[in-house]
Backbone as JSON, one array per atom type, in Angstrom:
{
  "sequence": "MNKNIKIKNLLNKQVVILDGATGTELQKNGLPAGACPEIWCLKNPSVIQDVHAAYVKAGAQIIYTCSFGANRFKLKQYGVKKDVYSVNLELARLARQACGKKALVAGDIGPTGLFVEPFGPLGFEEAVDAFKEQARGLIDGGCDLIVIETMIDIQETRAALLAVKELSDIFTMASMTFEKDGHTLG",
  "N": [[0.76, -1.28, 0.14], [0.37, 2.32, -0.75], [2.23, 4.88, 0.61], [1.36, 7.14, 1.07], [-1.38, 6.92, 1.28], [-1.59, 5.03, 3.4], [-1.07, 6.92, 5.41], [-3.22, 8.8, 5.39], [-5.53, 6.85, 5.9], [-4.54, 6.19, 8.42], [-5.04, 8.61, 9.95], [-7.76, 9.04, 9.42], [-9.1, 6.97, 10.91], [-8.55, 7.48, 13.43], [-7.59, 9.17, 16.25], [-4.53, 10.86, 16.3], [-1.44, 10.83, 17.92], [1.01, 13.11, 17.81], [4.21, 14.45, 18.86], [5.75, 15.95, 21.38], [6.66, 19.27, 23.14], [9.52, 19.68, 21.49], [11.29, 21.9, 21.73], [11.62, 22.66, 24.34], [12.21, 20.18, 25.43], [14.86, 20.09, 24.75], [16.06, 22.29, 25.69], [15.96, 21.5, 28.19], [17.88, 19.8, 28.58], [20.11, 20.98, 27.71], [20.28, 22.79, 25.58], [21.62, 25.64, 25.13], [20.46, 29.02, 25.75], [19.22, 30.99, 22.9], [20.98, 29.5, 21.23], [21.15, 27.94, 18.15], [18.95, 25.71, 17.51], [18.74, 23.49, 15.62], [21.44, 23.12, 14.53], [22.63, 22.55, 16.93], [21.39, 20.05, 17.66], [22.99, 18.5, 15.86], [25.34, 18.61, 16.67], [25.11, 17.2, 19.02], [23.72, 15.13, 18.99], [23.14, 12.46, 20.29], [21.1, 13.71, 22.14], [19.09, 14.65, 21.05], [17.93, 12.36, 19.71], [17.15, 10.95, 21.93], [15.17, 12.49, 22.81], [13.42, 11.98, 20.77], [13.1, 9.58, 20.66], [11.83, 9.17, 23.55], [9.49, 10.37, 23.44], [8.5, 8.04, 21.44], [8.14, 6.22, 23.24], [6.09, 7.11, 24.77], [4.14, 6.94, 23.52], [3.45, 8.59, 21.13], [2.98, 8.71, 17.6], [3.77, 10.17, 15.49], [6.38, 11.63, 14.87], [8.25, 14.82, 14.94], [10.9, 16.12, 13.13], [13.81, 18.05, 14.07], [13.72, 20.69, 12.64], [12.47, 22.93, 12.14], [13.44, 25.41, 11.35], [15.39, 25.3, 9.85], [16.09, 26.47, 7.51], [17.36, 28.64, 4.97], [17.61, 31.11, 5.45], [16.96, 31.48, 8.29], [18.77, 29.87, 9.26], [21.19, 31.33, 8.18], [20.98, 33.49, 9.97], [22.01, 32.71, 12.37], [24.57, 32.51, 11.52], [24.92, 30.07, 10.28], [27.08, 28.27, 8.11], [27.07, 25.8, 6.85], [25.4, 23.62, 4.36], [21.97, 24.1, 3.45], [20.49, 21.78, 2.7], [21.88, 19.16, 3.56], [22.11, 19.63, 6.35], [19.03, 19.32, 6.74], [18.8, 16.57, 5.74], [20.59, 15.12, 7.67], [19.26, 15.5, 10.09], [16.75, 14.56, 9.97], [17.49, 11.89, 9.24], [18.34, 11.53, 12.04], [16.11, 11.61, 13.1], [14.59, 9.27, 11.88], [16.49, 7.26, 12.64], [16.32, 7.25, 15.61], [13.35, 6.4, 15.83], [12.91, 4.54, 14.19], [10.35, 1.84, 12.98], [8.63, 2.54, 14.54], [7.14, 4.99, 14.59], [5.94, 7.26, 12.82], [8.23, 9.76, 10.59], [8.16, 12.98, 10.31], [8.55, 15.58, 8.49], [9.8, 18.9, 9.35], [8.85, 21.79, 8.38], [9.25, 25.12, 9.07], [8.5, 28.68, 9.11], [10.54, 31.31, 7.38], [10.86, 33.68, 8.45], [10.63, 36.14, 6.98], [8.59, 38.07, 5.06], [6.77, 37.61, 2.22], [6.84, 39.08, -1.04], [4.28, 41.07, -2.02], [4.48, 41.99, 0.3], [6.71, 42.04, 2.24], [10.61, 41.42, 1.87], [10.89, 39.14, 0.37], [11.13, 37.43, -2.75], [8.85, 35.41, -4.6], [9.53, 33.17, -5.79], [12.19, 32.94, -4.85], [11.56, 32.05, -2.05], [10.16, 29.71, -2.8], [12.6, 28.09, -3.64], [14.38, 28.16, -1.27], [12.5, 26.71, 0.33], [12.45, 24.34, -1.21], [15.04, 23.31, -0.95], [15.01, 22.6, 1.47], [13.04, 20.66, 1.89], [13.98, 18.82, 0.09], [15.92, 17.9, 1.55], [15.1, 16.66, 3.87], [13.1, 14.99, 2.76], [14.95, 13.27, 1.09], [16.4, 12.16, 3.71], [14.89, 10.51, 4.88], [12.26, 11.04, 5.74], [8.49, 10.41, 6.34], [6.51, 11.95, 6.0], [5.65, 15.58, 5.22], [5.19, 18.54, 7.48], [4.21, 21.28, 7.39], [4.35, 24.27, 9.41], [3.22, 26.52, 11.17], [2.83, 29.21, 10.06], [2.76, 32.31, 8.91], [2.23, 34.05, 6.82], [0.25, 33.72, 4.01], [1.14, 33.86, 1.19], [3.76, 32.72, 1.63], [3.27, 30.31, 3.01], [2.22, 29.01, 0.46], [4.29, 29.11, -0.83], [5.93, 27.04, 0.43], [4.24, 24.6, 0.02], [4.02, 24.28, -2.39], [6.87, 24.08, -3.27], [7.36, 21.65, -1.77], [6.06, 19.92, -3.35], [6.8, 19.93, -6.01], [8.84, 18.12, -5.71], [7.63, 16.05, -4.74], [5.34, 13.38, -4.17], [4.77, 12.89, -1.81], [3.0, 12.66, 1.47], [1.71, 15.87, 2.63], [1.17, 18.38, 5.35], [-0.43, 21.27, 6.36], [-0.05, 23.88, 8.2], [-1.28, 27.58, 9.7], [-0.84, 30.26, 11.53], [-2.89, 32.62, 13.65], [-4.4, 35.05, 14.8], [-6.75, 36.44, 17.11], [-9.02, 37.65, 16.1], [-8.83, 36.84, 13.66], [-7.03, 37.51, 11.88], [-3.71, 36.62, 10.41], [-0.97, 36.42, 11.96], [1.77, 39.25, 12.61]],
  "CA": [[0.15, 0.3, 0.21], [1.19, 3.49, -0.68], [2.5, 5.41, 2.33], [0.13, 8.37, 1.6], [-2.54, 6.15, 1.57], [-1.39, 4.37, 5.04], [-1.09, 7.95, 6.56], [-4.47, 9.04, 5.29], [-6.05, 5.61, 6.84], [-4.38, 6.14, 10.0], [-5.81, 9.9, 10.14], [-9.16, 8.84, 8.99], [-9.43, 6.23, 11.38], [-8.2, 7.18, 15.21], [-6.68, 10.28, 17.03], [-3.4, 10.3, 16.12], [-0.39, 11.08, 18.6], [1.94, 13.72, 17.77], [5.37, 14.61, 19.74], [5.47, 17.2, 21.96], [7.76, 20.61, 23.3], [10.91, 19.39, 21.57], [12.47, 22.8, 22.05], [11.42, 22.78, 25.82], [13.09, 19.32, 26.16], [16.36, 20.59, 24.11], [16.56, 23.26, 26.78], [16.08, 20.79, 29.74], [19.07, 18.75, 28.19], [21.55, 21.28, 27.83], [20.18, 23.76, 24.81], [21.62, 27.13, 25.54], [19.55, 30.19, 24.99], [19.92, 31.8, 21.77], [21.48, 28.86, 19.98], [20.73, 27.51, 16.86], [18.54, 24.25, 17.92], [19.22, 22.53, 14.68], [22.84, 22.9, 14.64], [22.96, 22.31, 18.52], [21.05, 18.75, 17.69], [23.48, 17.82, 14.67], [26.59, 18.5, 17.63], [24.7, 16.76, 20.08], [22.99, 13.73, 18.12], [22.12, 11.44, 21.33], [20.2, 14.13, 22.95], [17.63, 14.95, 20.12], [17.37, 11.35, 19.54], [16.79, 10.26, 22.97], [13.87, 13.09, 23.23], [12.45, 11.35, 19.95], [12.71, 7.88, 21.47], [10.96, 9.35, 24.97], [8.09, 10.57, 22.66], [7.63, 7.4, 20.91], [7.94, 5.55, 24.18], [5.15, 7.69, 25.48], [2.64, 7.02, 22.83], [3.6, 9.19, 19.91], [2.74, 8.19, 16.17], [4.3, 11.01, 14.58], [7.75, 12.63, 15.26], [8.82, 15.98, 14.2], [12.24, 16.38, 12.94], [14.08, 19.12, 14.41], [14.09, 21.28, 11.34], [11.86, 24.11, 12.05], [14.34, 26.56, 11.49], [16.6, 24.59, 8.99], [16.0, 26.98, 6.2], [18.88, 29.37, 4.64], [17.38, 32.66, 6.1], [17.1, 31.01, 9.94], [20.29, 29.37, 9.54], [22.48, 32.65, 8.25], [20.88, 34.54, 11.26], [22.74, 32.07, 13.43], [25.63, 32.36, 11.23], [25.75, 28.84, 10.0], [27.78, 28.3, 6.62], [26.73, 24.53, 6.2], [24.27, 23.99, 3.52], [20.63, 23.41, 4.11], [20.38, 20.04, 2.33], [23.04, 18.39, 4.39], [21.41, 19.89, 7.81], [17.79, 18.59, 7.0], [19.21, 15.21, 5.58], [20.8, 14.82, 8.75], [18.07, 15.84, 11.27], [15.78, 13.43, 9.34], [18.03, 10.51, 9.53], [18.48, 10.92, 13.19], [14.71, 11.11, 14.03], [14.52, 8.09, 11.39], [16.9, 6.14, 13.57], [15.37, 7.22, 16.71], [11.93, 6.21, 15.62], [13.0, 3.18, 13.78], [9.4, 1.79, 12.73], [7.51, 2.42, 15.89], [6.73, 5.97, 14.56], [6.05, 8.15, 11.38], [8.63, 11.06, 10.67], [7.5, 14.14, 9.71], [9.69, 16.74, 7.98], [8.99, 19.74, 9.93], [9.38, 23.16, 7.55], [8.63, 26.35, 9.45], [8.74, 30.09, 8.53], [11.79, 32.12, 7.28], [10.84, 34.75, 9.27], [10.47, 37.1, 6.08], [7.12, 38.22, 4.26], [6.97, 37.58, 0.57], [6.36, 40.17, -2.13], [4.38, 42.79, -2.09], [4.42, 42.69, 1.4], [8.26, 41.71, 2.27], [11.4, 41.65, 0.95], [11.02, 37.83, -0.29], [10.62, 37.14, -3.7], [8.12, 34.45, -4.42], [10.31, 32.08, -6.32], [13.29, 32.77, -4.09], [10.78, 31.11, -1.24], [10.08, 28.48, -3.29], [13.49, 27.61, -3.78], [14.46, 27.96, -0.02], [11.86, 25.75, 0.73], [12.64, 23.06, -1.8], [16.54, 22.89, -0.7], [15.15, 22.15, 2.84], [12.22, 19.63, 1.76], [14.56, 17.82, -0.53], [17.04, 16.89, 2.31], [14.04, 15.81, 4.73], [12.63, 13.84, 2.2], [16.15, 12.31, 1.21], [16.5, 11.65, 4.82], [13.44, 9.21, 4.9], [10.61, 11.29, 6.36], [7.15, 9.68, 5.88], [5.25, 13.0, 5.54], [6.36, 16.56, 5.36], [4.68, 19.31, 7.91], [4.68, 23.08, 7.08], [3.61, 24.58, 10.31], [3.27, 28.15, 12.22], [2.99, 29.93, 8.99], [1.9, 33.64, 9.15], [1.97, 34.31, 5.62], [-0.48, 32.76, 3.03], [2.15, 33.32, 0.2], [4.84, 31.61, 2.09], [2.56, 28.85, 3.04], [1.85, 28.7, -1.1], [5.51, 28.41, -1.6], [6.58, 26.01, 0.99], [3.5, 23.56, -0.25], [4.81, 24.37, -4.06], [8.17, 23.47, -3.06], [7.29, 20.35, -1.74], [4.98, 18.97, -4.32], [7.3, 20.03, -7.15], [9.8, 17.63, -5.64], [7.51, 14.73, -4.46], [4.15, 13.4, -3.95], [4.69, 12.83, -0.31], [1.82, 13.21, 2.35], [1.92, 16.7, 3.47], [0.23, 19.28, 6.01], [0.17, 22.86, 6.37], [-1.03, 25.03, 9.39], [-0.98, 28.98, 9.97], [-0.95, 30.94, 13.07], [-3.84, 33.67, 13.29], [-4.74, 36.3, 15.74], [-7.97, 36.26, 17.8], [-9.5, 38.52, 15.14], [-8.85, 35.73, 12.27], [-6.03, 37.7, 10.85], [-2.71, 36.21, 9.9], [0.36, 37.42, 12.6], [2.55, 40.09, 11.39]],
  "C": [[0.9, 0.98, -0.02], [1.14, 3.94, 0.59], [1.53, 6.28, 2.52], [-0.88, 8.02, 2.1], [-2.6, 5.35, 3.12], [-1.55, 5.53, 6.02], [-2.73, 8.44, 6.41], [-5.28, 8.25, 6.03], [-5.83, 6.01, 8.07], [-5.12, 7.38, 10.95], [-7.05, 9.4, 10.02], [-9.69, 7.7, 10.13], [-9.17, 6.29, 13.19], [-7.48, 8.76, 15.18], [-5.33, 9.92, 16.85], [-2.14, 11.42, 17.0], [0.73, 11.96, 18.37], [3.16, 13.87, 18.68], [5.07, 16.0, 20.43], [6.44, 18.57, 22.03], [9.0, 19.93, 22.83], [11.71, 20.39, 21.98], [12.99, 22.87, 23.68], [12.34, 21.63, 26.31], [14.43, 19.25, 25.77], [16.66, 21.28, 25.22], [16.73, 22.75, 28.15], [17.34, 20.02, 29.65], [20.17, 19.68, 27.61], [21.64, 22.3, 26.53], [20.54, 24.82, 25.44], [21.03, 28.05, 25.26], [20.4, 31.02, 24.3], [20.56, 30.98, 20.83], [20.85, 28.51, 19.06], [20.18, 25.75, 17.28], [18.99, 23.03, 16.75], [20.39, 22.35, 14.61], [23.4, 22.4, 16.14], [22.57, 20.86, 18.45], [22.1, 17.93, 16.88], [24.99, 17.64, 15.6], [26.38, 17.46, 18.5], [23.22, 15.51, 19.96], [22.02, 13.18, 19.2], [20.94, 12.29, 22.03], [19.03, 14.54, 22.33], [17.1, 13.68, 19.91], [16.75, 10.4, 20.6], [15.08, 11.37, 23.43], [12.84, 12.47, 21.97], [12.16, 10.05, 20.4], [11.8, 7.95, 22.48], [9.44, 9.5, 24.28], [7.66, 9.38, 21.97], [7.29, 6.64, 22.01], [6.64, 5.9, 24.89], [3.87, 7.68, 24.71], [2.92, 7.53, 21.39], [3.58, 8.63, 18.8], [3.64, 8.62, 15.31], [5.66, 11.48, 15.46], [8.24, 13.54, 14.44], [10.37, 15.99, 13.95], [12.51, 17.47, 13.58], [14.43, 19.86, 13.75], [13.1, 22.45, 11.35], [12.13, 25.32, 11.28], [15.29, 26.47, 10.43], [16.22, 25.47, 7.63], [17.15, 28.2, 5.76], [18.6, 30.73, 5.34], [17.32, 32.18, 7.68], [18.33, 30.74, 9.77], [21.21, 30.39, 9.65], [21.95, 33.29, 9.26], [21.8, 34.03, 12.37], [24.52, 31.97, 12.82], [26.26, 31.1, 10.58], [26.11, 28.72, 8.52], [27.05, 26.87, 6.04], [25.38, 24.57, 5.63], [23.12, 23.4, 4.07], [20.39, 22.16, 4.06], [21.03, 19.61, 3.53], [22.32, 18.73, 5.88], [20.16, 19.23, 7.77], [18.07, 17.1, 6.6], [19.72, 14.37, 6.89], [19.8, 14.7, 9.99], [16.7, 14.79, 10.97], [16.34, 12.11, 9.47], [18.25, 10.24, 11.06], [17.06, 10.89, 13.56], [14.31, 9.86, 13.13], [15.24, 6.75, 12.24], [16.54, 5.84, 14.9], [14.06, 6.36, 16.96], [11.88, 4.58, 14.87], [11.31, 3.03, 12.77], [8.36, 1.87, 13.63], [6.72, 3.88, 15.55], [6.71, 6.42, 13.13], [6.65, 9.28, 11.5], [8.17, 11.87, 9.99], [8.38, 15.39, 9.41], [9.15, 18.29, 8.76], [9.81, 21.2, 9.12], [8.41, 24.41, 8.53], [8.87, 27.74, 8.64], [9.79, 30.52, 8.25], [11.92, 33.49, 7.91], [10.58, 36.21, 8.33], [8.89, 36.9, 5.37], [7.57, 37.89, 2.89], [6.18, 38.79, 0.06], [5.0, 40.03, -2.15], [4.4, 43.26, -0.62], [5.87, 42.55, 2.57], [9.03, 42.03, 1.57], [11.9, 40.31, 0.01], [10.4, 37.55, -1.15], [9.89, 35.67, -3.44], [8.95, 33.11, -4.54], [11.48, 31.8, -5.71], [12.81, 31.83, -2.59], [10.72, 29.83, -1.37], [11.51, 27.68, -3.26], [14.41, 27.27, -2.27], [13.74, 26.67, 0.24], [12.31, 24.15, 0.36], [14.24, 22.53, -1.49], [16.15, 22.23, 0.64], [14.35, 20.76, 2.85], [12.86, 18.43, 1.26], [15.55, 17.03, 0.66], [16.52, 16.38, 3.23], [13.4, 14.78, 4.09], [13.66, 12.59, 1.81], [16.57, 11.77, 2.23], [15.96, 10.72, 5.35], [12.43, 9.89, 5.67], [9.51, 10.81, 5.43], [6.55, 10.95, 5.23], [5.96, 14.41, 5.88], [4.98, 17.53, 6.36], [4.82, 20.62, 7.84], [3.72, 23.8, 7.96], [4.08, 26.36, 10.65], [3.31, 29.13, 10.98], [2.49, 31.18, 9.44], [1.58, 34.49, 7.98], [1.35, 33.42, 4.36], [0.78, 32.29, 1.55], [3.25, 32.36, 0.46], [4.41, 30.42, 1.99], [2.6, 28.31, 1.45], [3.29, 28.12, -1.36], [5.74, 27.37, -1.15], [5.58, 24.44, 0.55], [3.89, 23.02, -1.57], [5.94, 23.69, -4.14], [8.18, 22.26, -2.94], [6.63, 19.31, -2.62], [5.73, 19.03, -5.7], [8.74, 18.87, -6.91], [9.11, 15.79, -5.17], [6.15, 14.74, -4.21], [4.04, 13.03, -2.39], [3.77, 13.57, 0.56], [2.21, 14.74, 2.68], [0.66, 17.93, 4.24], [0.61, 20.39, 6.17], [-0.88, 23.78, 7.24], [-0.53, 26.54, 9.38], [-1.38, 29.4, 11.03], [-1.87, 32.6, 12.94], [-4.21, 34.31, 14.67], [-6.25, 35.85, 15.93], [-9.11, 36.58, 16.91], [-9.72, 37.55, 13.78], [-8.21, 36.05, 11.53], [-4.74, 37.04, 11.15], [-1.77, 37.23, 11.36], [1.06, 38.45, 12.28], [1.7, 41.41, 10.89]]
}
């Protein structure tokens, strides 16, 4: 059976348990304030793998990779020179190794931190390219699905979805963050 059909069947027949506050768990286990979580995890792989494994042991059926900010714009803010593809590939592999077949691994894609034109400096195609290099690493690293989350700009969300779909037919979910009045943040 196609992996996407398996995921859809799982979502249709029961409540699916996701992992929890990975950032909080990393901080409890030594992630310094102000550090880049994605790069810190690559330097401390046993910590993120232990966090993933603990969530699986607690009953999580889907584990998110620690790649929320592993795009070229966020990594640049930390002065990271390592290529985006490799960062995401390794983070996906770490999650896959920690979970084995006991849970699905979701490649986590978060916002760039920039608004897409005409409301910000980021060109639409540039956004697509940035998300594509991140998604390619996550897919090649063994993710079962992609989660695009906490987006505040519909154009950025669209760019991320297009980037993933240009690479693969992998099952993909997207979420946005809204204010109480129904407007997106920002």
